[in-house]
Structures are given as structure tokens and as C-alpha cells.
N, C-alpha and C positions, 0 to 999 in steps of 0.2 A: 401287470396281471389283473388286477382288481377292476381297473378301469375297463378293460376288455370284457371282464365278466358282466359288469354293469351294462355296458353297451349291448352285449349279446342278450342279456335279460330283457332290456328295453326293446330289442328288435323282436324278438319272440313274443314278447306280450303285446306288441303293436300289430302284429298280424292278425287277420280276422278272416275267418271261414264264411264265405258266402254262398250258401246252397241254391240259391236261386228263388224264384217266385213261382209256385205251383198252384196258385189260387185258382185257376180257371180249370173247371172240371167240365168235360164234354162227354154228354151221356148219349150213346148211340142206340137210338130207337128207329133204326132205318129199315129193320127187317133183313139185312145184309152185315156182312163183315165188311169194314171199310179200313182206309187208311186216311188220316186226317194231317194235313198240312196248314200252317198259318203263315200269311205273308204281310208285307206292309203296304202292299198294293191291292188294288181289287182284282187284279188278274194274277195268275200263277206265273212264276219266273219261268221263264225260256231262254236256253235251255234250263231245265230243272236243277236245283242245287244239289238235291241227292240223285242217285241212282236209282232205277226202278227196283233193283233188288232190296235196296233200303225200305221201300213201300212195302213190298211183298213179305218182308221179314218182320214188319211192325204194324200188324193190324190191330183195329180195335173191334172186337167182336160184337156181334148182335147183343143188345142189353147189358153191354160192358161199359165202364166208364173210363175214359182218358183223364190223367192228370196232366195237363199241358203245362210244361215249364219253359220258362223264359229267364235267362241269366239276370242276375242282380236283386237285390233287396226290393226294388220297386219295378221289376222287369215288366210286368204287363203294363203298368202305368205308362213307363217310358215308352214301351213299344207302341201304345196307342198315340202319344204324342207325337212321335217320329213317323208314325203312319201316314200315307199320302192322304187318305180320307178320314184320319183320326179315328179308325176303327180296328178292331181286330178282324181280319178276314180269314175265315176257315174254308179250306177247301177239301172236300171229302170226295174219295175216290172209291168205287165199289172194287173190292178185291177181285170178282169175277172179270171186270173189265180189265184190270191191270194184268191178270192172266191171260186172257184172251189176246190182247194187243201186245203185251210184254213190252211197252215202253210208255213211261209217264210223260215224255214229251209228245207222244201221238195224243194222249189223253187231252194234254193242256190245249195242243193246236187244234184239235176238233172239239174242245170245250166239253169233253165227257167227264163232267164232274159237277157237283153241286156246291155252291158258295153261299155261305153264312156270314153276314157282317154284323157287328155288334160295336156300339159305342160304349165308352167307360160308364155312362149313366145307365145304359140298358143292362150292362153286366152287373153293376152293383144292385140295382133292382132284383135281378134275379139270383143274387148273391154268389155271381161268378159261376153259376151252374148253368150250362146251357143244354138243351135237350135237342138233338137233331134228328129229324124223321123226313122220310120222302113221301 
């Protein structure tokens, strides 16, 4: 019984909680409410990973800041290393366009978005705070 207790205590103490990496802050100064997605490629996924409703329900309001999270302790640094162009590629969709066309895939197909790409060095230089504007 004592051995089981020791093993159980070891297992519990060895488990760690990893809240993820939310170092990247995206400040919206576009003059519009937007939805922001990030990809490891310089073009958005098609078909989109998330449904249109997800983007409509998760806006970043004008003059508001998004704390963009990526899983793992070194989430964003690993994300950049695995990225096709070694950058964080942000895709910004106007909420008005999402409502008008009601299709994230249509916006991606017609390129109705704004793309921002940042290297690790650029992000470190701005302290991982990026300001988007149109």
C-alpha cells in the first residue's frame, strides 16, 4: 500500500500544467471590428479550420487588444519555427464583410482580408505587441 502511495504522489507531482504562450498582443486600430486568425502559411487555410460562426462570435473590437495564445511554453517561438515562411501570419477579417458574405471561405477565396506577417526578430523588437491598422 505504501508503495502505491509513493507512486501516486510521484505521478501527481510530475504532472505540470502548461497554460500556453499568450505573449503576442494584437492591438486593433483599423477603425473596424475585426476577427483575427493566424496561420503557419502566408495564405489562409481553405477550407477554413473554423466555421464562419466562430469568427462572428470572436471579434476584436476597434481600439481593443487580442491576447493571441499558442499552446505550449514556447508556443509562438515553436509556431514561427514550424511556419512555412518562418513568420507569424495574421489574417484580419472585417466583421462587416463576415456578416455581408456569411462565409469565411468566400472571404479567403476572394482575398477579402488583410495579411500581416512578422518574423521572430520583428516581434521581439516591438516587445510582441503589434498594432494593426488599415
